[in-house]
mmCIF file of the C-alpha atoms, coordinates in Angstrom:
data_MODEL
# 
_entry.id   MODEL 
# 
loop_
_atom_site.group_PDB 
_atom_site.id 
_atom_site.type_symbol 
_atom_site.label_atom_id 
_atom_site.label_alt_id 
_atom_site.label_comp_id 
_atom_site.label_asym_id 
_atom_site.label_entity_id 
_atom_site.label_seq_id 
_atom_site.pdbx_PDB_ins_code 
_atom_site.Cartn_x 
_atom_site.Cartn_y 
_atom_site.Cartn_z 
_atom_site.occupancy 
_atom_site.B_iso_or_equiv 
_atom_site.pdbx_formal_charge 
_atom_site.auth_seq_id 
_atom_site.auth_comp_id 
_atom_site.auth_asym_id 
_atom_site.auth_atom_id 
_atom_site.pdbx_PDB_model_num 
ATOM 1   C CA . UNK A 1 1   ? -47.065 46.747 -78.111 1.00 0.00 ? 1   UNK A CA 1 
ATOM 2   C CA . UNK A 1 2   ? -45.626 47.456 -81.554 1.00 0.00 ? 2   UNK A CA 1 
ATOM 3   C CA . UNK A 1 3   ? -42.322 49.104 -80.171 1.00 0.00 ? 3   UNK A CA 1 
ATOM 4   C CA . UNK A 1 4   ? -41.438 47.743 -76.769 1.00 0.00 ? 4   UNK A CA 1 
ATOM 5   C CA . UNK A 1 5   ? -39.088 49.270 -74.123 1.00 0.00 ? 5   UNK A CA 1 
ATOM 6   C CA . UNK A 1 6   ? -36.159 46.858 -74.412 1.00 0.00 ? 6   UNK A CA 1 
ATOM 7   C CA . UNK A 1 7   ? -33.602 48.633 -72.092 1.00 0.00 ? 7   UNK A CA 1 
ATOM 8   C CA . UNK A 1 8   ? -33.131 51.259 -69.499 1.00 0.00 ? 8   UNK A CA 1 
ATOM 9   C CA . UNK A 1 9   ? -30.268 53.266 -67.880 1.00 0.00 ? 9   UNK A CA 1 
ATOM 10  C CA . UNK A 1 10  ? -29.861 55.030 -64.659 1.00 0.00 ? 10  UNK A CA 1 
ATOM 11  C CA . UNK A 1 11  ? -26.924 57.280 -64.824 1.00 0.00 ? 11  UNK A CA 1 
ATOM 12  C CA . UNK A 1 12  ? -25.745 58.880 -61.588 1.00 0.00 ? 12  UNK A CA 1 
ATOM 13  C CA . UNK A 1 13  ? -22.806 61.067 -60.482 1.00 0.00 ? 13  UNK A CA 1 
ATOM 14  C CA . UNK A 1 14  ? -20.596 58.129 -59.822 1.00 0.00 ? 14  UNK A CA 1 
ATOM 15  C CA . UNK A 1 15  ? -20.880 54.663 -61.539 1.00 0.00 ? 15  UNK A CA 1 
ATOM 16  C CA . UNK A 1 16  ? -19.792 52.593 -58.384 1.00 0.00 ? 16  UNK A CA 1 
ATOM 17  C CA . UNK A 1 17  ? -22.140 54.628 -55.921 1.00 0.00 ? 17  UNK A CA 1 
ATOM 18  C CA . UNK A 1 18  ? -25.031 54.218 -58.284 1.00 0.00 ? 18  UNK A CA 1 
ATOM 19  C CA . UNK A 1 19  ? -24.396 50.488 -58.856 1.00 0.00 ? 19  UNK A CA 1 
ATOM 20  C CA . UNK A 1 20  ? -24.058 50.054 -54.848 1.00 0.00 ? 20  UNK A CA 1 
ATOM 21  C CA . UNK A 1 21  ? -27.489 51.724 -54.180 1.00 0.00 ? 21  UNK A CA 1 
ATOM 22  C CA . UNK A 1 22  ? -29.498 49.932 -56.607 1.00 0.00 ? 22  UNK A CA 1 
ATOM 23  C CA . UNK A 1 23  ? -27.905 46.613 -55.895 1.00 0.00 ? 23  UNK A CA 1 
ATOM 24  C CA . UNK A 1 24  ? -28.487 47.131 -52.258 1.00 0.00 ? 24  UNK A CA 1 
ATOM 25  C CA . UNK A 1 25  ? -31.979 48.500 -52.735 1.00 0.00 ? 25  UNK A CA 1 
ATOM 26  C CA . UNK A 1 26  ? -33.412 45.828 -55.185 1.00 0.00 ? 26  UNK A CA 1 
ATOM 27  C CA . UNK A 1 27  ? -30.682 42.995 -54.630 1.00 0.00 ? 27  UNK A CA 1 
ATOM 28  C CA . UNK A 1 28  ? -29.976 43.373 -58.272 1.00 0.00 ? 28  UNK A CA 1 
ATOM 29  C CA . UNK A 1 29  ? -27.011 41.457 -59.490 1.00 0.00 ? 29  UNK A CA 1 
ATOM 30  C CA . UNK A 1 30  ? -24.659 43.941 -61.287 1.00 0.00 ? 30  UNK A CA 1 
ATOM 31  C CA . UNK A 1 31  ? -22.417 42.566 -63.889 1.00 0.00 ? 31  UNK A CA 1 
ATOM 32  C CA . UNK A 1 32  ? -19.259 44.868 -64.299 1.00 0.00 ? 32  UNK A CA 1 
ATOM 33  C CA . UNK A 1 33  ? -17.397 42.398 -66.175 1.00 0.00 ? 33  UNK A CA 1 
ATOM 34  C CA . UNK A 1 34  ? -19.002 42.413 -69.649 1.00 0.00 ? 34  UNK A CA 1 
ATOM 35  C CA . UNK A 1 35  ? -18.834 46.097 -70.129 1.00 0.00 ? 35  UNK A CA 1 
ATOM 36  C CA . UNK A 1 36  ? -16.481 47.415 -67.679 1.00 0.00 ? 36  UNK A CA 1 
ATOM 37  C CA . UNK A 1 37  ? -16.528 48.817 -64.056 1.00 0.00 ? 37  UNK A CA 1 
ATOM 38  C CA . UNK A 1 38  ? -18.086 52.094 -65.357 1.00 0.00 ? 38  UNK A CA 1 
ATOM 39  C CA . UNK A 1 39  ? -21.145 50.282 -66.847 1.00 0.00 ? 39  UNK A CA 1 
ATOM 40  C CA . UNK A 1 40  ? -22.647 47.896 -64.890 1.00 0.00 ? 40  UNK A CA 1 
ATOM 41  C CA . UNK A 1 41  ? -25.583 45.661 -66.476 1.00 0.00 ? 41  UNK A CA 1 
ATOM 42  C CA . UNK A 1 42  ? -28.480 43.932 -65.161 1.00 0.00 ? 42  UNK A CA 1 
ATOM 43  C CA . UNK A 1 43  ? -30.186 41.174 -66.618 1.00 0.00 ? 43  UNK A CA 1 
ATOM 44  C CA . UNK A 1 44  ? -33.844 41.093 -67.199 1.00 0.00 ? 44  UNK A CA 1 
ATOM 45  C CA . UNK A 1 45  ? -35.983 38.402 -65.601 1.00 0.00 ? 45  UNK A CA 1 
ATOM 46  C CA . UNK A 1 46  ? -39.496 37.671 -64.202 1.00 0.00 ? 46  UNK A CA 1 
ATOM 47  C CA . UNK A 1 47  ? -41.073 39.852 -66.924 1.00 0.00 ? 47  UNK A CA 1 
ATOM 48  C CA . UNK A 1 48  ? -38.614 42.647 -66.635 1.00 0.00 ? 48  UNK A CA 1 
ATOM 49  C CA . UNK A 1 49  ? -36.212 44.343 -68.963 1.00 0.00 ? 49  UNK A CA 1 
ATOM 50  C CA . UNK A 1 50  ? -32.263 44.554 -68.539 1.00 0.00 ? 50  UNK A CA 1 
ATOM 51  C CA . UNK A 1 51  ? -30.605 47.748 -68.079 1.00 0.00 ? 51  UNK A CA 1 
ATOM 52  C CA . UNK A 1 52  ? -27.351 49.565 -67.189 1.00 0.00 ? 52  UNK A CA 1 
ATOM 53  C CA . UNK A 1 53  ? -26.106 51.516 -64.283 1.00 0.00 ? 53  UNK A CA 1 
ATOM 54  C CA . UNK A 1 54  ? -23.321 53.980 -65.046 1.00 0.00 ? 54  UNK A CA 1 
ATOM 55  C CA . UNK A 1 55  ? -21.942 57.553 -64.393 1.00 0.00 ? 55  UNK A CA 1 
ATOM 56  C CA . UNK A 1 56  ? -23.620 60.180 -66.458 1.00 0.00 ? 56  UNK A CA 1 
ATOM 57  C CA . UNK A 1 57  ? -21.250 61.246 -69.397 1.00 0.00 ? 57  UNK A CA 1 
ATOM 58  C CA . UNK A 1 58  ? -22.228 64.972 -68.768 1.00 0.00 ? 58  UNK A CA 1 
ATOM 59  C CA . UNK A 1 59  ? -22.311 64.831 -64.822 1.00 0.00 ? 59  UNK A CA 1 
ATOM 60  C CA . UNK A 1 60  ? -25.990 65.399 -64.996 1.00 0.00 ? 60  UNK A CA 1 
ATOM 61  C CA . UNK A 1 61  ? -27.910 62.271 -63.752 1.00 0.00 ? 61  UNK A CA 1 
ATOM 62  C CA . UNK A 1 62  ? -30.681 60.832 -65.687 1.00 0.00 ? 62  UNK A CA 1 
ATOM 63  C CA . UNK A 1 63  ? -32.850 57.893 -66.095 1.00 0.00 ? 63  UNK A CA 1 
ATOM 64  C CA . UNK A 1 64  ? -33.952 56.837 -69.902 1.00 0.00 ? 64  UNK A CA 1 
ATOM 65  C CA . UNK A 1 65  ? -35.455 53.789 -71.801 1.00 0.00 ? 65  UNK A CA 1 
ATOM 66  C CA . UNK A 1 66  ? -34.645 52.418 -75.150 1.00 0.00 ? 66  UNK A CA 1 
ATOM 67  C CA . UNK A 1 67  ? -37.479 51.529 -77.474 1.00 0.00 ? 67  UNK A CA 1 
ATOM 68  C CA . UNK A 1 68  ? -37.074 48.907 -80.080 1.00 0.00 ? 68  UNK A CA 1 
ATOM 69  C CA . UNK A 1 69  ? -37.431 50.262 -83.856 1.00 0.00 ? 69  UNK A CA 1 
ATOM 70  C CA . UNK A 1 70  ? -36.471 48.825 -87.010 1.00 0.00 ? 70  UNK A CA 1 
ATOM 71  C CA . UNK A 1 71  ? -34.778 51.850 -88.682 1.00 0.00 ? 71  UNK A CA 1 
ATOM 72  C CA . UNK A 1 72  ? -32.987 54.089 -86.503 1.00 0.00 ? 72  UNK A CA 1 
ATOM 73  C CA . UNK A 1 73  ? -32.549 57.116 -89.032 1.00 0.00 ? 73  UNK A CA 1 
ATOM 74  C CA . UNK A 1 74  ? -36.195 57.033 -90.027 1.00 0.00 ? 74  UNK A CA 1 
ATOM 75  C CA . UNK A 1 75  ? -37.466 57.288 -86.193 1.00 0.00 ? 75  UNK A CA 1 
ATOM 76  C CA . UNK A 1 76  ? -34.908 60.052 -85.463 1.00 0.00 ? 76  UNK A CA 1 
ATOM 77  C CA . UNK A 1 77  ? -36.373 61.961 -88.239 1.00 0.00 ? 77  UNK A CA 1 
ATOM 78  C CA . UNK A 1 78  ? -39.785 61.121 -87.450 1.00 0.00 ? 78  UNK A CA 1 
ATOM 79  C CA . UNK A 1 79  ? -39.103 62.328 -83.795 1.00 0.00 ? 79  UNK A CA 1 
ATOM 80  C CA . UNK A 1 80  ? -37.628 65.690 -85.125 1.00 0.00 ? 80  UNK A CA 1 
ATOM 81  C CA . UNK A 1 81  ? -40.651 66.255 -87.368 1.00 0.00 ? 81  UNK A CA 1 
ATOM 82  C CA . UNK A 1 82  ? -42.811 65.879 -84.511 1.00 0.00 ? 82  UNK A CA 1 
ATOM 83  C CA . UNK A 1 83  ? -40.723 68.648 -82.454 1.00 0.00 ? 83  UNK A CA 1 
ATOM 84  C CA . UNK A 1 84  ? -38.084 66.446 -80.980 1.00 0.00 ? 84  UNK A CA 1 
ATOM 85  C CA . UNK A 1 85  ? -34.321 66.890 -81.407 1.00 0.00 ? 85  UNK A CA 1 
ATOM 86  C CA . UNK A 1 86  ? -31.873 64.005 -82.476 1.00 0.00 ? 86  UNK A CA 1 
ATOM 87  C CA . UNK A 1 87  ? -29.063 63.757 -79.936 1.00 0.00 ? 87  UNK A CA 1 
ATOM 88  C CA . UNK A 1 88  ? -27.081 60.947 -80.994 1.00 0.00 ? 88  UNK A CA 1 
ATOM 89  C CA . UNK A 1 89  ? -26.965 59.369 -84.373 1.00 0.00 ? 89  UNK A CA 1 
ATOM 90  C CA . UNK A 1 90  ? -27.114 55.691 -84.832 1.00 0.00 ? 90  UNK A CA 1 
ATOM 91  C CA . UNK A 1 91  ? -23.991 54.004 -83.330 1.00 0.00 ? 91  UNK A CA 1 
ATOM 92  C CA . UNK A 1 92  ? -22.976 50.438 -83.644 1.00 0.00 ? 92  UNK A CA 1 
ATOM 93  C CA . UNK A 1 93  ? -22.778 48.209 -80.432 1.00 0.00 ? 93  UNK A CA 1 
ATOM 94  C CA . UNK A 1 94  ? -19.914 45.917 -80.199 1.00 0.00 ? 94  UNK A CA 1 
ATOM 95  C CA . UNK A 1 95  ? -21.262 42.516 -80.635 1.00 0.00 ? 95  UNK A CA 1 
ATOM 96  C CA . UNK A 1 96  ? -24.462 43.197 -82.599 1.00 0.00 ? 96  UNK A CA 1 
ATOM 97  C CA . UNK A 1 97  ? -27.353 45.835 -82.743 1.00 0.00 ? 97  UNK A CA 1 
ATOM 98  C CA . UNK A 1 98  ? -27.017 49.890 -82.643 1.00 0.00 ? 98  UNK A CA 1 
ATOM 99  C CA . UNK A 1 99  ? -28.427 52.673 -80.779 1.00 0.00 ? 99  UNK A CA 1 
ATOM 100 C CA . UNK A 1 100 ? -29.430 56.366 -81.243 1.00 0.00 ? 100 UNK A CA 1 
ATOM 101 C CA . UNK A 1 101 ? -30.788 58.936 -78.733 1.00 0.00 ? 101 UNK A CA 1 
ATOM 102 C CA . UNK A 1 102 ? -33.447 61.848 -79.091 1.00 0.00 ? 102 UNK A CA 1 
ATOM 103 C CA . UNK A 1 103 ? -34.805 64.522 -76.808 1.00 0.00 ? 103 UNK A CA 1 
ATOM 104 C CA . UNK A 1 104 ? -38.590 64.858 -76.869 1.00 0.00 ? 104 UNK A CA 1 
ATOM 105 C CA . UNK A 1 105 ? -40.362 68.219 -76.863 1.00 0.00 ? 105 UNK A CA 1 
ATOM 106 C CA . UNK A 1 106 ? -40.215 68.208 -73.036 1.00 0.00 ? 106 UNK A CA 1 
ATOM 107 C CA . UNK A 1 107 ? -36.450 67.733 -72.829 1.00 0.00 ? 107 UNK A CA 1 
ATOM 108 C CA . UNK A 1 108 ? -36.660 63.900 -71.857 1.00 0.00 ? 108 UNK A CA 1 
ATOM 109 C CA . UNK A 1 109 ? -34.073 61.931 -73.230 1.00 0.00 ? 109 UNK A CA 1 
ATOM 110 C CA . UNK A 1 110 ? -35.209 58.629 -75.115 1.00 0.00 ? 110 UNK A CA 1 
ATOM 111 C CA . UNK A 1 111 ? -33.002 56.085 -76.672 1.00 0.00 ? 111 UNK A CA 1 
ATOM 112 C CA . UNK A 1 112 ? -33.766 53.968 -79.844 1.00 0.00 ? 112 UNK A CA 1 
ATOM 113 C CA . UNK A 1 113 ? -32.378 50.375 -80.108 1.00 0.00 ? 113 UNK A CA 1 
ATOM 114 C CA . UNK A 1 114 ? -32.256 48.192 -83.250 1.00 0.00 ? 114 UNK A CA 1 
ATOM 115 C CA . UNK A 1 115 ? -31.036 44.523 -82.558 1.00 0.00 ? 115 UNK A CA 1 
# 
């Protein structure tokens, strides 16, 4: 796959409630130390990708994936040229990498990641 899905996020109404639910359901070990109590991370393993469990910033729960690309602005522009809408411009991640987000023509939020 040229541009693999490299991360996911599940955002619920309350971070701790969402984290407890998925930890109990799938026996996921959720790390709230590295990013803080409000953003629990899950390590990928056994062929799976890592992700995050958090409270939705807008209060509206969602699930999204992040796709690896080599040029965030170029892919945001390409998404817009195909009928999508840029939502979040490239944002640096402390410790390395950057991310951005767009909405597809159907309203789905999709993240982009550059490592």
